[in-house]
Short mmCIF file of the C-alpha atoms (twelve columns), coordinates in Angstrom:
data_MODEL
# 
_entry.id   MODEL 
# 
loop_
_atom_site.group_PDB 
_atom_site.id 
_atom_site.type_symbol 
_atom_site.label_atom_id 
_atom_site.label_alt_id 
_atom_site.label_comp_id 
_atom_site.label_asym_id 
_atom_site.label_seq_id 
_atom_site.Cartn_x 
_atom_site.Cartn_y 
_atom_site.Cartn_z 
_atom_site.pdbx_PDB_model_num 
ATOM 1   C CA . MET A 1   -0.056  -0.040  0.069   1 
ATOM 2   C CA . ARG A 2   2.846   2.417   0.810   1 
ATOM 3   C CA . LEU A 3   4.279   1.847   -2.581  1 
ATOM 4   C CA . ARG A 4   1.061   2.703   -4.313  1 
ATOM 5   C CA . VAL A 5   0.599   5.862   -2.251  1 
ATOM 6   C CA . GLY A 6   4.182   6.920   -2.947  1 
ATOM 7   C CA . ALA A 7   3.861   6.333   -6.679  1 
ATOM 8   C CA . ILE A 8   0.597   8.623   -6.798  1 
ATOM 9   C CA . LEU A 9   2.382   11.262  -4.759  1 
ATOM 10  C CA . VAL A 10  5.378   11.318  -7.054  1 
ATOM 11  C CA . ALA A 11  3.131   11.632  -10.093 1 
ATOM 12  C CA . ILE A 12  1.397   14.558  -8.545  1 
ATOM 13  C CA . LEU A 13  4.656   16.256  -7.787  1 
ATOM 14  C CA . ALA A 14  5.779   15.690  -11.265 1 
ATOM 15  C CA . LEU A 15  2.759   17.440  -12.669 1 
ATOM 16  C CA . ALA A 16  3.252   20.293  -10.195 1 
ATOM 17  C CA . ALA A 17  6.894   20.682  -11.371 1 
ATOM 18  C CA . ALA A 18  5.917   20.682  -15.070 1 
ATOM 19  C CA . PRO A 19  6.926   24.055  -16.796 1 
ATOM 20  C CA . THR A 20  3.591   24.530  -18.570 1 
ATOM 21  C CA . PHE A 21  1.945   25.155  -15.066 1 
ATOM 22  C CA . ALA A 22  2.655   28.397  -13.245 1 
ATOM 23  C CA . GLN A 23  1.862   30.005  -9.882  1 
ATOM 24  C CA . VAL A 24  1.312   26.720  -8.038  1 
ATOM 25  C CA . THR A 25  -0.270  27.365  -4.533  1 
ATOM 26  C CA . GLY A 26  -0.809  25.100  -1.637  1 
ATOM 27  C CA . ALA A 27  -3.363  24.792  1.139   1 
ATOM 28  C CA . VAL A 28  -3.895  23.117  4.451   1 
ATOM 29  C CA . LYS A 29  -7.373  21.991  5.443   1 
ATOM 30  C CA . VAL A 30  -9.339  20.579  8.337   1 
ATOM 31  C CA . GLY A 31  -12.941 19.873  8.813   1 
ATOM 32  C CA . VAL A 32  -15.623 17.438  9.724   1 
ATOM 33  C CA . ASN A 33  -17.144 14.412  7.988   1 
ATOM 34  C CA . PHE A 34  -20.680 13.314  8.349   1 
ATOM 35  C CA . GLY A 35  -20.419 9.606   7.107   1 
ATOM 36  C CA . MET A 36  -22.922 6.797   6.479   1 
ATOM 37  C CA . THR A 37  -22.638 3.437   4.949   1 
ATOM 38  C CA . LYS A 38  -25.063 1.790   2.536   1 
ATOM 39  C CA . PHE A 39  -25.555 -1.944  2.896   1 
ATOM 40  C CA . GLU A 40  -27.055 -4.302  0.526   1 
ATOM 41  C CA . GLU A 41  -27.936 -7.952  1.083   1 
ATOM 42  C CA . ASP A 42  -30.245 -10.370 -0.510  1 
ATOM 43  C CA . ASP A 43  -31.984 -7.504  -2.491  1 
ATOM 44  C CA . VAL A 44  -32.442 -5.603  0.709   1 
ATOM 45  C CA . SER A 45  -30.611 -2.427  1.284   1 
ATOM 46  C CA . PHE A 46  -30.470 0.048   4.238   1 
ATOM 47  C CA . ASP A 47  -28.523 3.007   5.248   1 
ATOM 48  C CA . THR A 48  -26.832 3.600   8.510   1 
ATOM 49  C CA . ASP A 49  -27.276 6.823   10.568  1 
ATOM 50  C CA . TRP A 50  -24.739 9.598   10.246  1 
ATOM 51  C CA . LYS A 51  -21.534 9.480   12.108  1 
ATOM 52  C CA . THR A 52  -19.158 12.418  12.507  1 
ATOM 53  C CA . GLY A 53  -15.526 12.187  11.885  1 
ATOM 54  C CA . LEU A 54  -12.233 14.196  11.251  1 
ATOM 55  C CA . VAL A 55  -10.699 15.169  8.037   1 
ATOM 56  C CA . ILE A 56  -7.521  16.899  7.770   1 
ATOM 57  C CA . GLY A 57  -4.727  17.221  5.086   1 
ATOM 58  C CA . GLY A 58  -3.581  19.505  2.391   1 
ATOM 59  C CA . GLY A 59  -3.055  19.791  -1.372  1 
ATOM 60  C CA . ILE A 60  -1.913  21.934  -4.200  1 
ATOM 61  C CA . ASP A 61  -3.574  24.042  -6.872  1 
ATOM 62  C CA . VAL A 62  -1.962  23.901  -10.270 1 
ATOM 63  C CA . PRO A 63  -3.491  26.352  -12.764 1 
ATOM 64  C CA . ILE A 64  -4.293  25.092  -16.232 1 
ATOM 65  C CA . THR A 65  -6.125  28.298  -17.308 1 
ATOM 66  C CA . THR A 66  -6.964  31.509  -15.338 1 
ATOM 67  C CA . LEU A 67  -10.142 29.842  -13.932 1 
ATOM 68  C CA . PHE A 68  -9.559  26.189  -14.241 1 
ATOM 69  C CA . SER A 69  -6.926  24.140  -12.218 1 
ATOM 70  C CA . PHE A 70  -5.874  20.749  -11.166 1 
ATOM 71  C CA . ALA A 71  -6.052  20.412  -7.336  1 
ATOM 72  C CA . PRO A 72  -4.915  16.983  -5.990  1 
ATOM 73  C CA . GLU A 73  -4.802  16.492  -2.194  1 
ATOM 74  C CA . VAL A 74  -3.764  14.026  0.526   1 
ATOM 75  C CA . LEU A 75  -6.141  13.667  3.318   1 
ATOM 76  C CA . TYR A 76  -6.659  11.634  6.547   1 
ATOM 77  C CA . THR A 77  -10.378 11.036  6.725   1 
ATOM 78  C CA . GLN A 78  -12.637 9.165   9.094   1 
ATOM 79  C CA . LYS A 79  -15.695 7.640   7.536   1 
ATOM 80  C CA . GLY A 80  -18.211 4.935   8.440   1 
ATOM 81  C CA . GLY A 81  -21.629 5.171   9.990   1 
ATOM 82  C CA . LYS A 82  -23.684 4.811   13.039  1 
ATOM 83  C CA . ASN A 83  -26.662 2.601   14.046  1 
ATOM 84  C CA . GLY A 84  -28.336 3.823   17.284  1 
ATOM 85  C CA . ASP A 85  -31.420 1.664   16.811  1 
ATOM 86  C CA . LEU A 86  -30.230 -1.671  18.233  1 
ATOM 87  C CA . ILE A 87  -32.245 -2.461  21.340  1 
ATOM 88  C CA . ASP A 88  -31.561 -4.883  24.170  1 
ATOM 89  C CA . ASP A 89  -32.845 -5.338  27.736  1 
ATOM 90  C CA . VAL A 90  -31.111 -2.200  28.772  1 
ATOM 91  C CA . GLY A 91  -31.873 0.235   26.122  1 
ATOM 92  C CA . ASP A 92  -30.397 1.884   23.035  1 
ATOM 93  C CA . ILE A 93  -26.947 0.582   22.123  1 
ATOM 94  C CA . ASP A 94  -24.711 3.108   20.217  1 
ATOM 95  C CA . VAL A 95  -22.910 1.072   17.526  1 
ATOM 96  C CA . LYS A 96  -20.384 2.894   15.285  1 
ATOM 97  C CA . LEU A 97  -18.579 1.678   12.118  1 
ATOM 98  C CA . GLN A 98  -15.267 3.719   11.709  1 
ATOM 99  C CA . ILE A 99  -13.276 3.198   8.661   1 
ATOM 100 C CA . ASP A 100 -10.186 5.561   8.428   1 
ATOM 101 C CA . GLN A 101 -8.561  6.120   5.188   1 
ATOM 102 C CA . ILE A 102 -5.513  8.138   3.670   1 
ATOM 103 C CA . GLN A 103 -7.421  9.579   0.753   1 
ATOM 104 C CA . ILE A 104 -5.980  11.140  -2.431  1 
ATOM 105 C CA . PRO A 105 -8.676  13.252  -4.206  1 
ATOM 106 C CA . LEU A 106 -7.687  14.118  -7.735  1 
ATOM 107 C CA . LEU A 107 -9.919  17.138  -8.150  1 
ATOM 108 C CA . PHE A 108 -10.462 19.664  -10.996 1 
ATOM 109 C CA . LYS A 109 -11.368 23.133  -9.685  1 
ATOM 110 C CA . ALA A 110 -13.471 25.775  -11.773 1 
ATOM 111 C CA . LYS A 111 -13.505 29.333  -10.330 1 
ATOM 112 C CA . PHE A 112 -16.185 31.781  -11.305 1 
ATOM 113 C CA . ASN A 113 -13.859 34.787  -11.144 1 
ATOM 114 C CA . SER A 114 -10.269 35.766  -10.178 1 
ATOM 115 C CA . GLY A 115 -10.933 38.332  -7.587  1 
ATOM 116 C CA . SER A 116 -10.142 38.395  -3.876  1 
ATOM 117 C CA . VAL A 117 -13.507 36.471  -3.123  1 
ATOM 118 C CA . THR A 118 -13.676 33.545  -5.571  1 
ATOM 119 C CA . PRO A 119 -16.480 31.075  -5.603  1 
ATOM 120 C CA . PHE A 120 -15.568 27.607  -6.960  1 
ATOM 121 C CA . VAL A 121 -16.739 24.184  -7.806  1 
ATOM 122 C CA . SER A 122 -14.573 20.979  -7.623  1 
ATOM 123 C CA . PHE A 123 -15.025 17.464  -8.902  1 
ATOM 124 C CA . GLY A 124 -12.937 14.310  -9.545  1 
ATOM 125 C CA . PRO A 125 -12.253 10.802  -8.440  1 
ATOM 126 C CA . GLY A 126 -10.882 9.849   -5.040  1 
ATOM 127 C CA . ILE A 127 -8.759  6.878   -4.162  1 
ATOM 128 C CA . GLY A 128 -8.858  5.793   -0.522  1 
ATOM 129 C CA . PHE A 129 -6.495  3.410   1.267   1 
ATOM 130 C CA . THR A 130 -7.894  1.849   4.381   1 
ATOM 131 C CA . THR A 131 -5.783  2.387   7.477   1 
ATOM 132 C CA . SER A 132 -8.137  1.168   10.083  1 
ATOM 133 C CA . ALA A 133 -11.576 -0.434  10.327  1 
ATOM 134 C CA . LYS A 134 -13.367 -0.934  13.556  1 
ATOM 135 C CA . ILE A 135 -16.666 -1.427  15.297  1 
ATOM 136 C CA . LYS A 136 -17.173 0.673   18.485  1 
ATOM 137 C CA . VAL A 137 -19.938 -0.303  20.858  1 
ATOM 138 C CA . GLU A 138 -21.077 2.043   23.550  1 
ATOM 139 C CA . ASP A 139 -19.780 1.164   27.063  1 
ATOM 140 C CA . ILE A 140 -17.450 -1.442  25.724  1 
ATOM 141 C CA . ASP A 141 -13.753 -0.525  25.959  1 
ATOM 142 C CA . ASP A 142 -12.333 -3.000  23.314  1 
ATOM 143 C CA . ASP A 143 -13.183 -2.037  19.726  1 
ATOM 144 C CA . GLU A 144 -13.657 -4.988  17.344  1 
ATOM 145 C CA . ASP A 145 -10.970 -4.818  14.553  1 
ATOM 146 C CA . ILE A 146 -12.548 -5.724  11.161  1 
ATOM 147 C CA . LYS A 147 -9.774  -4.369  8.954   1 
ATOM 148 C CA . ASP A 148 -9.151  -7.875  7.472   1 
ATOM 149 C CA . ASP A 149 -12.723 -7.899  6.280   1 
ATOM 150 C CA . VAL A 150 -12.491 -4.484  4.519   1 
ATOM 151 C CA . GLU A 151 -11.010 -3.850  1.138   1 
ATOM 152 C CA . THR A 152 -7.723  -2.076  1.262   1 
ATOM 153 C CA . VAL A 153 -8.534  0.325   -1.660  1 
ATOM 154 C CA . ASP A 154 -11.623 2.415   -2.227  1 
ATOM 155 C CA . PHE A 155 -12.812 4.471   -5.233  1 
ATOM 156 C CA . SER A 156 -15.135 7.240   -5.186  1 
ATOM 157 C CA . GLY A 157 -16.481 10.306  -6.925  1 
ATOM 158 C CA . ILE A 158 -16.266 13.722  -5.294  1 
ATOM 159 C CA . ILE A 159 -18.181 16.840  -6.100  1 
ATOM 160 C CA . GLY A 160 -18.288 20.072  -4.149  1 
ATOM 161 C CA . GLY A 161 -17.929 23.780  -3.891  1 
ATOM 162 C CA . GLY A 162 -16.908 26.740  -1.890  1 
ATOM 163 C CA . VAL A 163 -15.548 30.153  -1.483  1 
ATOM 164 C CA . GLN A 164 -12.052 31.464  -1.268  1 
ATOM 165 C CA . PHE A 165 -11.515 34.855  0.386   1 
ATOM 166 C CA . GLY A 166 -7.989  36.075  0.402   1 
ATOM 167 C CA . ARG A 167 -6.105  32.982  1.899   1 
ATOM 168 C CA . GLY A 168 -9.176  31.541  3.637   1 
ATOM 169 C CA . ILE A 169 -11.266 28.752  2.355   1 
ATOM 170 C CA . ILE A 170 -14.629 27.459  3.207   1 
ATOM 171 C CA . GLU A 171 -15.802 24.208  1.263   1 
ATOM 172 C CA . VAL A 172 -18.434 21.526  1.184   1 
ATOM 173 C CA . ARG A 173 -18.124 18.022  -0.482  1 
ATOM 174 C CA . TRP A 174 -20.112 15.121  -1.256  1 
ATOM 175 C CA . ASP A 175 -17.920 11.830  -1.575  1 
ATOM 176 C CA . GLN A 176 -19.763 8.901   -3.067  1 
ATOM 177 C CA . GLY A 177 -18.179 5.549   -2.751  1 
ATOM 178 C CA . PHE A 178 -18.331 3.257   -5.745  1 
ATOM 179 C CA . ARG A 179 -16.465 0.174   -4.487  1 
ATOM 180 C CA . ASP A 180 -18.031 -2.649  -2.321  1 
ATOM 181 C CA . LEU A 181 -15.674 -2.609  0.690   1 
ATOM 182 C CA . ASP A 182 -17.157 -5.754  2.239   1 
ATOM 183 C CA . LYS A 183 -15.083 -8.808  1.326   1 
ATOM 184 C CA . GLU A 184 -17.951 -11.157 1.952   1 
ATOM 185 C CA . ASP A 185 -19.554 -12.345 -1.231  1 
ATOM 186 C CA . PHE A 186 -23.100 -12.215 0.045   1 
ATOM 187 C CA . SER A 187 -23.193 -8.631  1.129   1 
ATOM 188 C CA . GLU A 188 -22.300 -5.071  -0.067  1 
ATOM 189 C CA . ALA A 189 -21.141 -1.978  1.719   1 
ATOM 190 C CA . LYS A 190 -20.427 1.416   0.146   1 
ATOM 191 C CA . LEU A 191 -19.387 4.559   1.877   1 
ATOM 192 C CA . ARG A 192 -21.212 7.963   1.587   1 
ATOM 193 C CA . THR A 193 -19.521 11.157  3.146   1 
ATOM 194 C CA . PHE A 194 -20.517 14.835  3.362   1 
ATOM 195 C CA . SER A 195 -17.573 17.089  4.473   1 
ATOM 196 C CA . ILE A 196 -17.302 20.647  5.764   1 
ATOM 197 C CA . LEU A 197 -13.763 21.837  5.286   1 
ATOM 198 C CA . PHE A 198 -11.911 25.091  6.422   1 
ATOM 199 C CA . GLY A 199 -8.529  25.845  4.704   1 
ATOM 200 C CA . TYR A 200 -5.630  28.250  4.548   1 
ATOM 201 C CA . SER A 201 -3.975  28.830  1.285   1 
ATOM 202 C CA . PHE A 202 -0.216  29.823  0.801   1 
# 
């Protein structure tokens, strides 16, 4: 997995260094994820409740034209879902599925103007590498490690938009997982994530 991540990073840096691109900028970002997971089994599907998680990382912005750019990133992102509707003799049990990834969004950004306040939209594929997968149960200290049951690589489509004002950035995104991450043949699980990000450009 490390070799694959390294190869992608080298390719991104090579693009950034190409002489045809000018005025490359960088940005650091941090925010909150609202994640859920869609399960399908035997023609029956259901969605988990939303679970909050951290997203943090950074990226570069490589101009292609004045208003269009390539904006790859590297993020640590916490996804998954929550099901608070399991009932036992005591009451509600809070059960969380947490899947942590190193994600590499390969985004394209379209800006609406080149002023000091710049609205934009972004879109592109994302490649996620699973670093941790656990089931957390309320009032139980030991989490259940399910990483061996989860696919190592995830593919998703990302679309979002935001505003850059000076060096500050506010952005929202929808991240739609395309790959079934459950290794079991009889079931399917795909991630869905809505993110709110705050960034600083340099």
